N, C-alpha and C positions, 0 to 999 in steps of 0.2 A: 541167895542160896548159900548155905553154910558149907564148910569143908567136909569131905567124906572122912570116915573114921580111918585112923592110921596109928601106928606105933612109932614114937619118936625115939631115935637112938642118938646118943651124944658121945662119940668117941673122943679121946683126948690126944690121939696121935694119928698121923696120916696112914700109917701101917694098920692101925686098928680099924680105921674107916674102910680101907680096902678089904680087910678081912670080912667085915660086915657086908660089903658089896658082893664079894665072892659068895658068901653064905646065902644071901637072899635074892641075888640075881635080878631078874626082871620085876620082882615084887617091890624093889626098893628104888628110891630116887635120892640123889644127893642134893643137899640144900646148903647154900652159903647165906646170902641175904634173903632169898626166897621171894623177892618182889615179882618175879615172873612165874616161878613154880606155883605159888599159892593161888595166883589168878587162874592158872590152868586147872588146878585142882578144884577150885570153887566152881568153875564152869564145866567140871566133869570131863575135861579133855583128857586128863590122866587121873587115875585113882590108885596110887601106890598104897601098898599095905604098910610099908616102912619108909620113914624119912630119916636119912642119915645126915644129921646136922654137923657142920664143920666149925661152928663158931667157937667151940672149946679147944680147938687145935691151934695153939699159940704159934706154932711153927709156920703157919700159913698166913699170918698177918704181918706183913712187912713191906717196906719200900727200901731197896738198897741200890747203891750206884758206885761203880768204880770206873776209872778211865780205860780199863782193859776190856771188861766184859759188858759194860753198859748198865742199863737200868733193869732191875728185877722187881716185879710186883707180884706179891703172893695172892693166893686164891681167896683169902678172906679179907683183903684190903678193900675197904668201901670207897666209893667214888668221892666222897667228901674228903677223905685223906689224900686221894690222888690230886684233886684240884687245888688243894692248899699246900702241898708239899713244896718247899722252896727249891729243891734240886730239879723237880719236874717243871716247875714254873720257869726256871732259868734255862735249862737245857732242852726241855721238851714242851715248850709252851702250848703247842697244838694239842698235845695229849691232855694237859691240864684243862684247856678250854673245852675240849670235847666232853670231858667228865663234868664240867661245870654247866653244860647245857643239856645234860641227860636228865629228863624228867624234872622233878621238883626237889626242893631242899629235903623234904621228908623222905623221899625215895633215895636220894643220894646218901643219906645217913644210914641206910640199910643195904642198898644194892651194892654189889661188888663189880669191879671192872671185869674180872674173869667171868662172873655170872652173866654179864651183858654179852660177852663173846660166846659163852656156852649156849645161851638161848638161841643163838644163830638166826636172829631176825634179819632179813635183808636190809632193814633200816637202822640197825644197831649203830649208835652214834660213836662208839669207841673203836669200831673196827677200821674205818678207812684210813685214819692217820697211822695207826699201828701197822697196818698193811703197807702203807707207803714207806714207813721207816724200816721195813724189812724185819719185823718182829718175829720171834719164834715162840712156840708154846711148849711147855714141858708137861708131859702126861705121865702119871705115876700109877703103877700097879704092884702087886706082890712079886711080879717078875722083874721089876726094876723101872728105870725111867726111859721114856721115849721122847725125843725132841724132834719136832717137825716145824717147818715154816708155817706161820699163821695163814699164809695163802692157801695151804693144803688142808687147813682145818675145817673150812666151811664146805659142806656137801650139798646143801639145799636148805629151804626154810625149815628151821628147827632141827636140822641134821648136821652132825659134825663127824670128824674122824675118830672121836672117842670110841674105844672098844668098851664092851659092857662091864669089864672089870677095871676100868681106868678112871682116875680122878685127875683133873687138871691141877697141877701144883703151882705153876707160875707162868708169867709171860716175861720174855727177855727182849729188851729193845736195844739195838746196837748204839754205840756212841755216835752222835751226829758228826759228820765230817766238817772240815774247815770250809768256810765260805758256803755254808748250807743254810737253808731256811725251810720252814714248814708252816702249814696252815690247815685249818679245818673250818668249813662253813656248812651250814644246814638251812633249809627252808621248811617251815611247817605252818599249819593253819593258824595255830594260836600262839605263835612266838616260840621261844626256846623250850617251853615245857612240854610241847606236844611231840608225838612221834614224827620223825622227818618224812617229808614228801620226797626229798632228795638231800643227800649229804655228800660232801667231797673232802677227801684228804689228799694233801700234796706235800711232797718232800723233794727238794731240788738242790743242786749245787751250781755255783757260778764260777767261770774261769775267764778272766780278761773280758768281763762284761757280757759273756755269752753263757747260755744255759748248757752246762757240761753234762749233767745227768738229771733225770726227773722221773719221779714215780707219782702216778695219779690213780686214786681208787674212788669209785663211785658207789654209793649206797642207795637202796630203795628203788633201783632201776632194773633189777634182775633178781633171780632166785637167791643169789649170793652176791656179796660185794664184788665188783668187777673192775679190772684194770682198764684204764682209758689209753690203750696202746697207740691208737691213731693220733691222739692229742700229744702223747709223749714224743712220738716221732716227729711231729710237726714242730716241737719246741727245741729238740736237741740240736746243739751246735749253732743256735741262732741268738741274736740279740733280742731281748724281750720287748720289742716295740708293740705299740697298740695294735698294729696290723697283725703281727704274729700272734698276739694273745687272742684276738678275735677269731683268727683262723683256727687256733688250737681249741677254743671253746666249741666251734662248730664241729670240728673233728671228733671231739669227745662224745658227741651224740651217736656216732657210728658204732660205739661199743655198748651203748645202752639199749635195753629192750624192755622199757617200762610198760606197766599195765595201767588201766583206769580203775580206780577204786575210790573209797570214801574220802581219801586224803588229797587226791589230785587226778586229773585226766592224764592219759598217756601224752597228749600233745603238750600240756603244760609242764609235765616232768621233763620233756626234752628241752623246752625253753630254759628250765631251771638248770639242767646239766650244762648247757652252753654258758649261761651267765655265771653260775657258781664256780665252774672250772676256771673261767677267765679271771674272776675275782680272787680265787684261792691262790692261783699261780702268782698274781700280782702281790698278794699279801705275803706270800712266802719270800718273794724277792725283796720286798720292803723290809722284812725282818733282817735280811743280811745287810742291807744298806743303811 
C-alpha cells in the first residue's frame, strides 16, 4: 500500500518548524528519519495532511560533550553517527551499543535516536540505557524550552509528554560517575536486527567492592519502559556475588508485566527478564573492573 497524499514542508530553523506546527496543528506530523512515521502512514494508522521535515535544520544534527553538562544528542542525529562517535563509545559504551543493535544498517543510516524515543514503543532499544543513566529530554516550542527527565516522557505505547506545539530538540545525558559501569542487552527472535522481546539497561557504581547505587530499566515488558526497583534494592550495598545476582534477576520479574504476542509468550519474557538483568548487571561491573 502506498503512502497517503500529503504536503511536505522543509523548514530551515527549529523556530520555523514550530511555527508550521502551530499553524497546521493536528493536520501535521514532524519527521526526522521517518522510519517509524512512514510505516504508520503506509498502513493508514495516521494520515497527516502535512509532514514537517527536520532534515534541513542543521542546528539539530550534533553530538556534543563536556565534563560539566555531559552528552547532548540533537534531534536529527542518526543512529549510525551515535554508534560510531568516539566520545560515546568511550564514555557511554552502552548507548553506542544500543544504537548499533537497533534494526539494520539501512535503518540506522536514516533513523534518529530521538525518533526512536518519540515513537514511544515499549520495546525501543535506545530507551532503557538512557533512562538508567538519568537522561533528560529538551522540548522546544515558540514559548521556549521545557526540560523533563526522560523517565517522565513516556506515557504509554506511542504516547509521550510532548505537547501538540512542541518538538524534541535534544537529549542530555549526565557525565558518568567515577567507578561506574553501564550495559545494554536485548533478546529478539532473529538476532539483533529484530524488535526486542525484552531489553535491559543498567547503570551502577561500585564502592569498596559493593554496589553503591544502581539503576535498571526494562523494555518490552510493560506499556512503557519500567524500572526494576525490586532488583535495585536487592543489589544496593551488597557485593555482586553470583548468589546476589541470581536473586536480583528473580526480583526484576516483580516489576515486569509482560504480555504474550508474536515475539514471545509472557512466561518466556519473564525468564528473559531474569537472565538479561543478571547478565547486564555483571557486564556493567566487568566494565568497571
